[in-house]
C-alpha positions in Angstrom: -38.4 0.7 -59.2 -36.2 3.6 -59.7 -35.9 6.1 -57.3 -37.2 9.5 -58.0 -36.9 12.8 -56.1 -40.6 12.4 -54.9 -40.0 8.9 -54.0 -37.0 10.2 -51.8 -39.0 13.3 -50.0 -41.7 10.9 -49.4 -39.8 8.6 -47.7 -37.9 11.4 -45.4 -41.5 12.4 -44.5 -42.4 9.0 -43.1 -38.8 8.8 -41.2 -39.7 11.7 -40.0 -42.9 11.0 -38.8 -41.8 7.6 -37.5 -39.1 9.1 -35.3 -41.7 11.6 -33.8 -43.8 8.9 -32.9 -41.5 6.6 -31.5 -39.4 9.3 -30.0 -41.7 9.9 -26.8 -41.5 5.8 -25.8 -37.9 5.7 -26.3 -37.7 8.7 -24.0 -39.6 7.5 -21.5 -38.3 3.8 -21.5 -35.1 5.3 -21.0 -36.6 7.3 -18.0 -38.0 3.8 -16.7 -34.6 1.8 -17.5 -32.5 4.8 -15.6 -34.9 5.0 -12.6 -34.7 0.9 -12.0 -31.0 0.7 -12.7 -30.6 4.0 -10.2 -32.8 2.0 -7.6 -31.0 -1.4 -8.3 -27.5 0.8 -7.8 -28.7 2.0 -4.6 -29.7 -1.5 -3.4 -26.0 -2.8 -3.9 -24.6 -0.1 -2.4 -26.5 -0.6 0.6 -26.4 -4.5 0.3 -22.1 -3.7 0.3 -21.9 -1.7 3.3 -23.7 -3.9 5.1 -22.0 -6.8 4.6 -18.2 -4.9 4.4 -17.7 -5.4 8.3 -18.7 -9.2 8.0 -16.4 -9.7 5.1 -13.7 -7.7 7.0 -13.2 -10.6 9.7 -11.0 -12.5 7.0 -8.8 -9.7 6.4 -8.9 -6.2 5.4 -11.4 -5.5 2.9 -9.9 -3.4 -0.6 -11.7 -1.9 -3.4 -10.5 -1.8 -7.1 -8.5 1.2 -7.6 -7.3 2.5 -11.4 -4.2 2.8 -10.8 -3.1 1.3 -7.7 -5.0 -2.4 -8.4 -6.8 -1.7 -4.8 -7.1 0.6 -1.5 -9.6 1.1 1.5 -12.8 3.2 0.8 -12.4 7.2 1.3 -13.9 8.7 4.5 -15.4 4.9 5.8 -15.2 3.7 8.9 -15.2 0.0 8.9 -14.5 -2.4 11.7 -11.9 -5.1 10.6 -10.0 -7.2 13.0 -12.2 -6.2 16.2 -10.7 -2.7 15.8 -12.3 0.5 14.2 -10.5 2.0 11.1 -11.3 5.0 10.0 -9.9 6.7 6.2 -9.7 10.2 5.3 -10.8 11.4 1.9 -7.2 9.8 0.4 -8.3 6.1 1.7 -5.7 6.7 4.2 -5.8 5.5 8.1 -6.9 8.4 9.6 -4.8 9.4 13.2 -6.0 9.7 16.6 -4.6 13.0 16.8 -5.1 15.8 13.9 -4.4 19.0 16.2 -0.5 19.5 15.2 0.2 23.5 14.0 -0.6 24.1 10.7 3.5 24.9 10.4 4.9 21.8 12.0 6.9 19.6 10.2 5.1 16.7 8.5 6.0 13.2 8.5 4.6 10.5 6.2 4.6 6.7 6.9 5.0 4.6 4.4 4.6 0.3 3.9 1.9 -2.3 4.0 -0.2 -3.5 6.5 2.5 -3.8 9.5 3.1 0.2 9.1 -1.1 0.7 8.4 -1.6 -0.8 11.7 -3.4 -4.3 10.8 -5.0 -5.3 13.9 -4.1 -1.8 15.8 -6.7 0.2 17.4 -6.5 3.9 17.2 -3.8 5.2 19.6 -1.5 1.9 19.3 -0.7 1.8 15.3 3.0 2.9 14.3 1.9 6.5 13.2 0.0 7.5 15.9 2.8 6.1 18.5 5.6 8.2 16.8 3.5 10.9 16.7 3.6 10.7 20.8 7.3 10.1 20.7 8.3 12.6 18.8 6.4 15.1 21.0 8.0 13.3 23.9 11.3 14.7 22.3 9.8 18.3 22.0 9.2 18.2 18.5 5.3 18.7 17.6 4.5 16.6 14.3 2.1 15.9 11.6 2.5 12.2 11.1 0.2 10.6 8.8 -0.2 7.5 7.5 0.5 6.3 3.8 0.8 2.6 4.5 -2.1 0.4 3.3 -2.4 -3.3 3.6 -1.0 -5.0 0.8 1.2 -2.1 -0.9 4.3 -2.9 -2.0 7.5 -0.1 -3.2 5.3 0.0 -7.0 2.3 0.7 -5.8 3.8 3.2 -2.9 5.8 5.2 -6.0 2.1 5.6 -7.3 0.6 6.5 -3.7 3.4 9.2 -4.0 2.6 10.9 -6.8 -1.4 10.9 -6.4 -1.4 11.8 -3.1 1.6 11.7 -1.1 3.8 14.5 -2.5 0.9 17.0 -2.9 1.3 16.4 1.0 4.5 18.3 1.1 5.9 16.0 3.8 9.0 17.0 5.5 9.9 13.2 6.7 9.0 10.2 4.8 9.6 7.1 7.4 9.8 4.0 4.3 8.9 0.6 5.5 8.1 -1.6 2.3 9.5 -4.9 2.7 6.7 -7.7 3.4 4.7 -7.1 0.2 7.9 -6.3 -2.0 9.3 -9.8 -0.8 6.2 -12.1 -0.4 6.2 -14.9 -3.1 2.5 -14.6 -4.3 0.3 -15.4 -6.9 1.6 -12.9 -8.8 4.2 -10.1 -9.2 2.9 -6.6 -9.5 4.4 -5.2 -12.8 2.7 -8.0 -14.3 -0.6 -7.5 -13.0 -0.3 -3.4 -13.4 0.3 -3.7 -17.1 -2.9 -6.0 -17.0 -4.5 -3.2 -15.3 -3.0 -0.9 -18.6 -4.6 -2.9 -21.0 -7.1 -2.2 -24.0 -10.5 -2.6 -22.6 -9.0 -2.1 -18.8 -9.7 1.6 -18.7 -13.7 0.5 -19.8 -13.9 -2.2 -17.2 -12.3 0.3 -14.2 -15.1 2.6 -15.1 -17.7 -0.5 -14.9 -16.1 -1.6 -11.3 -17.2 1.9 -9.6 -20.8 0.9 -9.6 -21.8 -1.5 -6.9 -24.6 -3.2 -8.6 -21.6 -4.0 -12.4 -19.8 -5.5 -9.1 -22.2 -7.4 -7.6 -24.0 -9.0 -10.8 -20.1 -9.7 -12.3 -19.6 -11.7 -8.8 -22.6 -13.8 -9.1 -21.5 -14.7 -12.9 -17.7 -15.5 -11.9 -19.2 -17.5 -9.1 -21.7 -19.2 -11.0 -18.9 -19.8 -13.7 -16.6 -21.3 -11.0 -14.4 -18.0 -11.6 -12.5 -16.2 -8.5 -14.9 -13.4 -7.2 -11.8 -11.8 -5.5 -8.1 -11.7 -5.2 -6.5 -12.5 -2.1 -3.1 -10.9 -0.9 -1.3 -12.3 1.6 1.8 -11.7 3.9 5.0 -13.8 4.9 3.9 -15.4 7.9 6.7 -18.3 7.7 9.5 -18.7 5.0 8.3 -20.9 2.7 11.9 -21.0 0.7 10.3 -19.5 -2.5 12.3 -18.0 -5.2 9.4 -15.4 -6.9 8.8 -12.2 -5.0 6.2 -9.9 -5.8 8.8 -7.6 -6.2 12.3 -8.8 -7.5 15.3 -7.5 -5.8 16.5 -5.4 -8.9 13.4 -3.5 -8.9 12.5 -3.4 -5.3 16.2 -1.4 -5.5 15.3 0.7 -8.3 12.0 1.6 -6.6 13.9 2.7 -2.9 16.3 4.7 -5.3 13.5 6.4 -7.6 11.9 7.6 -3.8 15.4 8.9 -3.2 15.8 10.9 -6.1 12.7 12.5 -5.7 12.9 13.3 -2.2 16.4 14.9 -2.4 15.0 16.8 -5.4 12.0 18.2 -3.0 14.4 18.5 0.3 12.5 15.7 1.8 14.1 13.4 4.4 13.8 9.9 4.7 14.5 7.1 7.2 14.3 3.5 7.1 12.1 1.2 8.7 13.1 -2.1 8.7 10.2 -4.4 10.0 10.6 -6.7 12.7 9.6 -11.0 12.3 8.4 -12.9 14.5 10.6 -15.9 13.8 13.7 -14.0 13.3 13.1 -12.5 16.8 12.3 -16.1 18.2 15.5 -17.1 16.7 13.4 -20.4 15.3 14.0 -19.1 11.7 16.6 -21.7 9.8 18.8 -20.7 7.0 17.9 -17.8 4.3 14.2 -16.6 4.8 12.2 -15.5 1.3 12.9 -11.7 2.5 16.8 -11.8 3.4 17.5 -10.3 -0.1 14.9 -7.2 0.5 15.8 -6.8 3.9 20.0 -6.4 3.4 19.3 -3.9 0.3 17.0 -1.6 2.9 20.2 -1.8 5.1 22.4 -1.2 2.6 20.2 1.6 0.9 19.9 3.4 4.3 23.9 3.2 4.4 24.7 4.6 1.2 22.5 7.6 1.6 23.2 8.3 4.8 20.1 7.5 6.3 18.5 6.1 9.8 17.9 2.5 9.8 15.6 1.2 12.4 16.2 -2.4 12.8 13.2 -3.6 14.2 14.2 -7.1 14.8 17.0 -5.4 17.2 14.7 -3.3 19.2 12.0 -5.6 20.0 14.4 -8.4 20.2 16.0 -6.1 23.1 12.7 -5.6 25.0 13.0 -9.4 26.5 9.5 -9.6 25.8 7.9 -13.0 24.4 7.3 -12.7 20.8 3.6 -13.6 21.6 3.5 -10.0 23.2 5.3 -8.3 20.4 3.5 -10.1 17.2 -0.1 -10.6 16.5 1.5 -13.0 13.8 4.4 -13.5 11.9 4.5 -10.1 11.0 2.3 -7.7 12.3 3.3 -6.1 15.6 1.0 -5.6 18.9 0.2 -2.3 20.2 3.6 -3.0 22.5 5.8 -3.7 18.9 4.7 -1.1 17.6 5.1 1.1 20.4 8.8 0.1 20.5 9.5 0.5 17.1 8.0 4.2 17.0 10.4 5.0 20.0 13.4 3.4 18.6 12.6 5.6 14.9 12.1 9.0 17.5 15.7 8.3 18.9 17.5 7.8 16.0 15.7 11.2 14.3 16.7 13.1 17.3 20.3 11.4 17.3 20.6 12.4 13.7 20.0 15.8 14.5 16.1 16.0 13.2 13.7 18.4 12.9 16.9 20.9 12.5 18.9 18.4 9.9 16.1 17.5 7.0 17.8 13.9 6.6 18.0 14.1 2.6 19.1 11.4 1.0 22.9 12.5 -0.1 23.7 11.4 -3.5 25.0 8.3 -4.5 23.5 4.7 -5.9 23.7 1.3 -4.1 26.3 -0.9 -5.8 25.3 -4.2 -7.7 27.8 -6.1 -5.7 25.1 -5.6 -2.9 22.8 -7.6 -4.9 25.4 -10.3 -5.5 26.1 -10.6 -2.3 22.5 -11.6 -1.6 23.0 -14.3 -3.8 26.0 -15.3 -2.6 26.5 -19.2 -2.0 26.8 -20.0 1.7 25.2 -16.6 3.2 22.5 -18.2 4.7 21.7 -16.4 8.1 19.8 -12.9 8.3 22.2 -11.2 9.6 25.6 -12.7 7.6 23.6 -11.9 4.7 22.6 -8.0 5.6 26.2 -7.5 7.1 27.9 -8.6 3.7 25.6 -6.2 1.9 26.4 -3.4 4.4 30.0 -3.9 4.0 29.7 -4.1 0.0 27.9 -0.6 0.4 29.7 1.1 3.0 32.9 -0.2 0.7 31.6 1.6 -2.4 30.5 5.3 -1.1 
């Protein structure tokens, strides 16, 4: 059958007529589908909110984040480990007091759950105690918590680019340690690489839907796949060799933070968090975190920054470790107060806030990493001392 102009015109007329008849039905169907999905989404969100406090008993519940892998819910109030956690619009934990003058120095604390205040009520967290300690030294400051449970220095740099620097801090209290040194089931660089892979963007958009997350979780559960990822902390030393953030990357991250801080005239202090087994003297041989702790100490020395030796601080209190730690790494309210008081003391001794404590020029030499791996350096103190000596000689 030949195709003629008249047949073409008839075909177009029939097509237009069919579209006109089908369009209203299709539009109505789309409205019904949208309404159904909307109601289902609201129900899924309600179920998610209702179950959050229950699931939080096993750990800090985080939401997927497009660039940092996970983050707390923004503008939320949840119960975790028997304490109330309040977050601001950026998903960062709120401070008990938020009434400091606008022109007061801005202090931002950085780290993982120990800095976030795992198990600590408002007023007992490190940032709240630091606020009080600074005021006690006649330096009213606006202290904000930038610590997020499970965050390594890799995620911390992203957090600073997205939130931290725009807050215009005058001082950073840098306490990244446990999550970086922890031997977990993943390494941060690889996991972030997967999050940036083709197709991951579309998945991140879908993950914003509570309905999608619930359906996907149900399907994964039925298929025997993991429905969530658990991030651990170094309760004890396991002797594992692979850290979430290898030592050379950890050092590079600290150096990057120092360079940006220097370019912005922002000061820094390094917070060396304590561990129960080190304070109690029950740690045998080298720990998983020796190298990272030594790098912290050397980094502070090279750049002329105050270094808070958490083990020495809480150990000097003479209190039993059960009064200082909730577990291996998380300080109690008493432990947090000791760390905050010592941080404030070192800041005032260094001349802050009149002296901004901007990191000086310099870089931790490669020999520091070699010192950390040196055979025979099996005691955490000897490792730190060797690394500190190497850093001092390089200045």
